[in-house]
C-alpha positions as CSV (number, residue, x, y, z in Angstrom):
1,M,166.9,76.4,165.4
2,V,164.0,77.8,167.3
3,A,165.3,81.4,167.0
4,Q,165.7,81.0,163.3
5,A,162.1,79.6,163.0
6,A,160.9,82.6,165.0
7,W,162.5,85.0,162.6
8,V,161.0,83.2,159.7
9,V,157.5,83.4,161.3
10,L,158.0,87.1,162.0
11,L,159.1,87.8,158.4
12,L,156.1,85.8,157.1
13,L,153.8,87.8,159.5
14,G,155.1,91.0,158.1
15,I,154.5,89.9,154.6
16,G,151.1,88.7,155.5
17,L,150.2,92.0,157.1
18,L,151.4,93.9,154.0
19,L,149.4,91.5,151.8
20,Q,146.3,92.0,154.1
21,N,146.6,95.8,153.7
22,D,147.3,95.8,150.0
23,L,145.6,92.7,148.6
24,G,142.7,92.9,151.0
25,S,141.4,96.1,149.5
26,R,141.8,94.7,146.0
27,L,139.8,91.6,146.9
28,A,137.0,93.6,148.4
29,L,133.5,92.7,147.2
30,F,130.8,95.3,148.0
31,G,133.1,96.8,150.6
32,I,133.7,93.5,152.4
33,Q,137.3,92.3,152.7
34,P,138.5,88.9,153.7
35,D,140.7,88.7,156.8
36,L,143.7,87.0,155.3
37,L,145.8,87.2,158.5
38,L,143.1,85.6,160.7
39,G,142.5,82.9,158.1
40,A,146.2,82.1,157.9
41,L,146.5,82.1,161.7
42,V,143.6,79.6,162.0
43,L,145.2,77.2,159.5
44,L,148.7,77.6,161.1
45,A,147.3,76.9,164.6
46,R,145.5,73.9,163.2
47,R,148.8,72.4,162.0
48,M,151.1,73.6,164.8
49,G,149.0,73.5,167.9
50,P,147.8,75.9,170.6
51,L,151.1,77.4,171.8
52,T,152.2,78.3,168.3
53,G,148.8,79.7,167.6
54,L,148.9,81.8,170.7
55,A,152.4,83.2,170.0
56,V,151.8,83.8,166.3
57,G,148.4,85.3,167.0
58,F,149.9,87.7,169.6
59,A,152.7,88.8,167.2
60,A,150.3,89.2,164.3
61,G,147.8,91.2,166.5
62,L,150.6,93.4,167.8
63,M,151.7,94.2,164.3
64,Q,148.1,95.0,163.4
65,D,147.8,97.2,166.5
66,G,150.8,99.1,165.3
67,L,148.9,100.1,162.1
68,M,145.6,100.9,164.0
69,P,146.7,102.4,167.3
70,D,143.2,103.5,168.4
71,H,142.6,100.3,170.4
72,V,146.1,99.2,171.3
73,G,146.3,95.5,172.3
74,L,142.8,94.6,171.1
75,N,144.0,92.8,167.9
76,A,146.8,91.2,169.8
77,W,144.4,89.8,172.4
78,L,141.8,88.7,169.9
79,L,144.2,87.0,167.5
80,M,146.1,85.4,170.3
81,T,142.8,83.9,171.7
82,A,141.8,82.7,168.2
83,G,145.1,81.1,167.6
84,F,145.1,79.3,170.9
85,L,141.5,78.1,170.6
86,C,141.9,76.9,167.0
87,G,145.1,75.1,168.0
88,H,143.3,73.3,170.8
89,A,140.5,72.3,168.4
90,R,142.9,70.4,166.2
91,E,142.6,67.2,168.4
92,S,138.8,67.1,168.4
93,I,137.9,68.2,164.8
94,F,138.6,66.4,161.6
95,W,140.5,69.3,159.8
96,E,141.4,67.4,156.6
97,S,137.9,68.1,155.2
98,S,137.8,71.4,153.4
99,V,134.2,71.9,154.6
100,A,135.3,71.5,158.2
101,S,138.2,73.9,157.8
102,A,135.9,76.5,156.1
103,L,133.5,76.2,159.0
104,I,136.2,76.7,161.6
105,V,137.6,79.7,159.7
106,F,134.1,81.1,159.4
107,L,133.4,80.7,163.1
108,A,136.7,82.1,164.1
109,A,136.2,85.1,161.9
110,L,132.7,85.6,163.1
111,L,133.6,85.5,166.8
112,H,136.6,87.7,166.1
113,N,134.5,90.3,164.3
114,F,131.8,90.2,167.1
115,A,134.3,90.5,169.9
116,Q,136.1,93.3,168.2
117,G,132.8,95.2,167.7
118,V,131.8,94.7,171.3
119,L,135.1,95.7,172.8
120,A,135.7,98.6,170.4
121,S,132.2,100.0,171.0
122,G,132.5,100.0,174.7
123,F,130.2,97.0,175.2
124,N,127.4,98.6,173.1
125,L,125.6,95.4,172.1
126,N,123.0,97.0,169.8
127,A,125.7,98.7,167.7
128,S,127.9,95.5,167.8
129,L,125.1,93.3,166.5
130,Q,124.2,95.8,163.7
131,L,127.9,95.9,162.7
132,L,128.1,92.1,162.9
133,L,125.1,91.7,160.6
134,R,126.1,94.4,158.2
135,S,129.8,93.6,157.7
136,G,131.0,90.9,160.2
137,L,128.9,88.1,158.9
138,P,129.7,88.7,155.2
139,S,133.3,89.2,156.0
140,A,133.5,86.0,157.9
141,A,131.8,84.1,155.1
142,Y,134.2,85.7,152.5
143,T,137.2,84.9,154.6
144,A,136.2,81.3,155.0
145,V,135.5,80.7,151.3
146,F,138.6,82.6,150.1
147,V,141.1,81.1,152.6
148,T,139.8,77.6,152.2
149,F,140.0,77.9,148.4
150,V,143.6,79.1,148.6
151,A,144.6,76.5,151.2
152,Y,143.0,73.5,149.5
153,A,142.5,74.2,145.8
154,V,145.6,76.1,144.8
155,P,148.1,73.5,146.0
156,R,146.1,70.7,144.3
157,V,146.2,72.6,141.0
158,L,149.9,73.3,141.3
159,R,150.6,69.7,142.1
160,G,148.7,68.6,139.0
161,R,151.0,70.7,136.8
162,D,154.1,68.7,137.9
């Protein structure tokens, strides 16, 4: 049963990565794309806990690293950390509120973008802060709004049609 669930998660991660690469560019506003994979990871870790968040984050990051091999392991480490921390936060944060979920997705995306900028730039904090203000902050906000809308509004609309 666990092996079957693992294959399902890997298949969904692959689909998510394809959607991120294809749909993400189509959803771009002023050059800013939502990080659909990170948003989905945060919501999954919220439901399943820190170990699932860690494992799925590592697998998703490894898949992303396969597409962008300039910093191999960076996405795996960042997404694994985000999944683990968001999974741990599920006991102390009231997640059922869409505002709280949006805030957590925003903070996770903001920290992810900042850490990625710092590590990819070789710890150049000036360049990392400029990148964060120019694209990281808008991307985190867009990710939070889009993922929260999809996670909360779309299922309610679909249930209303039944």
